[in-house]
C-alpha positions as CSV (number, residue, x, y, z in Angstrom):
1,X,169.3,13.6,25.2
2,X,167.0,16.0,23.4
3,X,164.9,15.5,20.0
4,X,163.8,19.5,19.6
5,X,162.9,19.7,15.9
6,X,162.7,15.7,15.2
7,X,159.0,16.0,14.3
8,X,159.9,18.7,11.5
9,X,161.9,16.6,10.2
10,X,159.4,13.6,10.6
11,X,157.0,15.6,8.9
12,X,159.2,16.4,5.7
13,X,158.6,15.0,2.9
14,X,161.2,11.8,2.1
15,X,162.5,14.0,-1.0
16,X,163.5,16.9,1.4
17,X,167.2,17.6,0.5
18,X,169.0,17.5,4.2
19,X,167.3,14.2,4.3
20,X,168.2,12.9,1.0
21,X,171.8,13.9,1.9
22,X,172.1,11.8,4.7
23,X,170.5,9.2,3.6
24,X,172.4,8.9,0.6
25,X,175.5,8.8,2.4
26,X,174.6,6.3,4.8
27,X,173.4,3.9,1.8
28,X,176.8,4.4,0.1
29,X,178.6,3.1,3.8
30,X,176.1,0.2,4.1
31,X,176.5,-1.2,1.1
32,X,179.6,-2.0,1.8
33,X,179.1,-3.9,4.5
34,X,177.5,-7.8,3.9
35,X,175.6,-9.2,4.6
36,X,173.0,-7.2,6.3
37,X,172.5,-8.2,10.0
38,X,170.9,-6.7,13.1
39,X,171.3,-2.9,13.3
40,X,170.2,-0.3,16.2
41,X,169.4,3.7,15.1
42,X,170.0,5.6,18.0
43,X,168.2,8.8,18.1
44,X,165.8,7.6,15.0
45,X,163.5,10.3,14.9
46,X,161.2,10.5,12.5
47,X,162.8,7.0,11.1
48,X,164.7,8.3,7.6
49,X,167.6,6.4,8.4
50,X,165.9,3.3,9.7
51,X,163.8,2.9,6.8
52,X,167.1,3.0,4.4
53,X,168.6,0.8,7.0
54,X,165.6,-1.7,6.1
55,X,165.5,-1.2,2.6
56,X,168.5,-2.8,2.3
57,X,167.5,-5.7,4.2
58,X,168.6,-4.8,8.1
59,X,167.0,-6.0,11.0
60,X,166.6,-2.4,12.8
61,X,165.6,-1.5,16.0
62,X,165.4,2.3,16.5
63,X,165.4,4.3,19.8
64,X,164.3,7.6,20.4
65,X,163.5,9.9,24.1
66,X,160.3,11.5,22.1
67,X,157.3,9.7,22.3
68,X,155.9,11.0,19.3
69,X,159.2,10.0,17.4
70,X,158.4,6.6,18.5
71,X,154.9,6.8,17.7
72,X,156.0,8.2,14.0
73,X,158.7,4.9,13.6
74,X,155.8,2.7,15.0
75,X,152.9,3.8,12.2
76,X,155.9,3.2,9.4
77,X,156.7,0.0,10.4
78,X,159.9,0.5,12.4
79,X,160.5,-1.9,15.6
80,X,160.8,1.4,18.0
81,X,161.4,2.2,21.5
82,X,161.5,5.2,24.1
83,X,165.2,5.3,25.5
84,X,168.0,7.3,26.0
85,X,171.3,7.3,24.2
86,X,172.8,7.4,27.6
87,X,171.2,4.5,29.2
88,X,170.6,1.9,26.3
89,X,168.1,-0.4,27.9
90,X,169.7,-3.1,25.3
91,X,172.5,-6.2,25.6
92,X,175.9,-5.2,25.4
93,X,177.8,-6.9,21.9
94,X,174.4,-7.3,20.2
95,X,174.3,-5.1,17.2
96,X,176.7,-5.8,13.6
97,X,175.4,-2.0,12.7
98,X,174.9,1.2,15.1
99,X,173.7,4.3,13.5
100,X,173.5,7.8,15.7
101,X,173.0,10.4,13.3
102,X,172.7,14.2,14.3
103,X,171.9,12.9,17.8
104,X,175.5,13.4,20.3
105,X,175.5,16.9,19.6
106,X,172.2,17.5,21.4
107,X,173.9,15.4,24.6
108,X,175.6,16.9,27.1
109,X,177.2,14.3,28.4
110,X,177.9,13.0,24.1
111,X,180.7,10.7,26.0
112,X,178.7,8.7,28.1
113,X,176.4,8.0,25.1
114,X,180.0,7.4,22.7
115,X,180.6,4.6,25.3
116,X,177.0,3.2,25.5
117,X,177.1,3.3,21.4
118,X,180.2,1.4,21.7
119,X,179.2,-1.3,24.7
120,X,176.1,-2.5,22.0
121,X,177.9,-3.2,19.4
122,X,179.8,-6.3,18.5
123,X,183.0,-6.7,18.7
124,X,183.8,-5.9,14.6
125,X,180.5,-4.3,14.2
126,X,180.4,-0.5,12.3
127,X,179.2,2.5,13.9
128,X,178.5,5.2,11.3
129,X,177.7,8.6,13.1
130,X,177.0,11.9,12.2
131,X,177.6,15.4,13.6
132,X,177.7,18.4,12.7
133,X,180.8,20.4,12.3
134,X,182.8,23.4,12.9
135,X,181.8,26.1,16.0
136,X,182.4,28.7,13.3
137,X,178.8,28.1,12.3
138,X,177.1,28.1,14.9
139,X,173.7,30.2,15.4
140,X,170.6,30.2,16.4
141,X,169.4,27.7,14.2
142,X,171.8,25.1,16.2
143,X,169.8,26.2,19.7
144,X,166.3,25.6,17.7
145,X,167.6,22.1,17.5
146,X,168.6,21.1,20.8
147,X,172.4,21.3,19.6
148,X,174.9,21.9,22.7
149,X,177.6,21.7,20.5
150,X,179.1,21.4,17.1
151,X,182.4,19.2,16.8
152,X,185.9,19.6,14.9
153,X,187.4,16.9,12.9
154,X,189.7,16.1,15.5
155,X,187.1,16.3,18.6
156,X,185.0,13.8,16.7
157,X,187.4,11.6,16.1
158,X,188.7,11.9,19.7
159,X,185.2,11.4,20.8
160,X,184.7,7.7,19.6
161,X,188.6,6.6,19.9
162,X,188.0,7.8,23.7
163,X,184.9,5.5,23.6
164,X,186.9,2.8,22.4
165,X,185.8,3.1,18.6
166,X,188.8,2.9,15.7
167,X,187.1,5.4,13.2
168,X,188.1,4.1,9.7
169,X,186.5,7.1,7.9
170,X,185.5,10.7,8.4
171,X,183.8,12.1,5.3
172,X,182.7,16.0,5.3
173,X,179.3,16.6,4.0
174,X,177.1,19.9,2.4
175,X,180.6,20.9,1.5
176,X,179.3,23.0,-1.6
177,X,176.1,24.7,1.0
178,X,179.0,25.6,3.5
179,X,180.0,29.3,2.5
180,X,176.2,29.8,2.0
181,X,175.1,28.7,5.3
182,X,177.8,30.2,7.1
183,X,176.9,33.6,5.3
184,X,173.4,33.4,6.2
185,X,173.3,31.5,9.7
186,X,172.5,34.8,11.3
187,X,169.6,35.4,9.2
188,X,167.8,32.9,8.4
189,X,167.3,30.5,11.3
190,X,166.6,26.8,10.0
191,X,167.9,27.1,6.6
192,X,170.3,24.3,7.1
193,X,167.0,21.4,7.8
194,X,163.8,23.2,7.1
195,X,164.0,24.9,3.2
196,X,161.3,23.4,1.8
197,X,159.9,25.6,-1.1
198,X,159.9,23.4,-4.3
199,X,162.7,24.5,-6.2
200,X,164.7,25.2,-3.4
201,X,164.3,22.3,-2.4
202,X,165.4,20.8,-5.7
203,X,168.4,22.7,-6.1
204,X,169.4,21.8,-3.0
205,X,169.5,18.3,-3.7
206,X,171.1,18.8,-7.0
207,X,174.4,20.3,-4.5
208,X,174.4,16.5,-3.2
209,X,175.8,14.6,-6.3
210,X,178.6,17.2,-6.6
211,X,179.1,17.4,-3.1
212,X,180.0,13.7,-2.9
213,X,183.1,14.2,-4.9
214,X,184.2,17.2,-2.8
215,X,184.8,15.5,0.1
216,X,188.4,16.2,1.2
217,X,187.0,20.2,1.8
218,X,185.1,20.9,5.0
219,X,181.0,20.8,5.0
220,X,178.3,21.5,7.6
221,X,178.4,17.7,8.5
222,X,180.7,15.2,9.6
223,X,179.7,11.6,8.7
224,X,182.2,9.3,11.0
225,X,182.2,5.6,9.6
226,X,184.5,3.6,12.5
227,X,184.1,-0.1,14.2
228,X,184.5,-1.7,17.7
229,X,187.9,-3.8,17.7
230,X,187.4,-7.6,18.0
């Protein structure tokens, strides 16, 4: 599991538009999961997802292959460990919630990681997973982030169902930005994650409030909510 670029995300302010989009999507989903329980954040990076879960009273364990990412998570109060998503040193049926944001796309053996994710999730537990959508958007930026693929809706669904999960929802994120990212993907490496100018960041953040009402249209990221059958 590669985490190239995770330090960029970790160093970004909490109000960075990309971080906010993922954090807000996560919070909308976990609000329906009561009471909060034990969660695992796979590929935690800078800890944004872990911190969002902790703010909702989840007991969070985070894993990442990057020692610097693990150190950063620990520095901000997250219980974090160095581990590979393909071989999790964790017991089976242990977690009520597993999150895996922007991680499977960086793993050659994504099927192995998906099976491990399922193994550690308790029967009836929920998985929240994001993956980059659509190879038509593939660019040098994907390579910079260590990605080996983008996913179609069918491919993402099949990956999880073959791992033993039932997909309950498939949500498009960053719908309004898709045309712009597609247009600039060969000219502006890193735009999707690293737009830092204050005004640009504010405008991109504002698109997210409208984006949530356009989830039937294709975006740049897929959020999958799934559960492990009992």
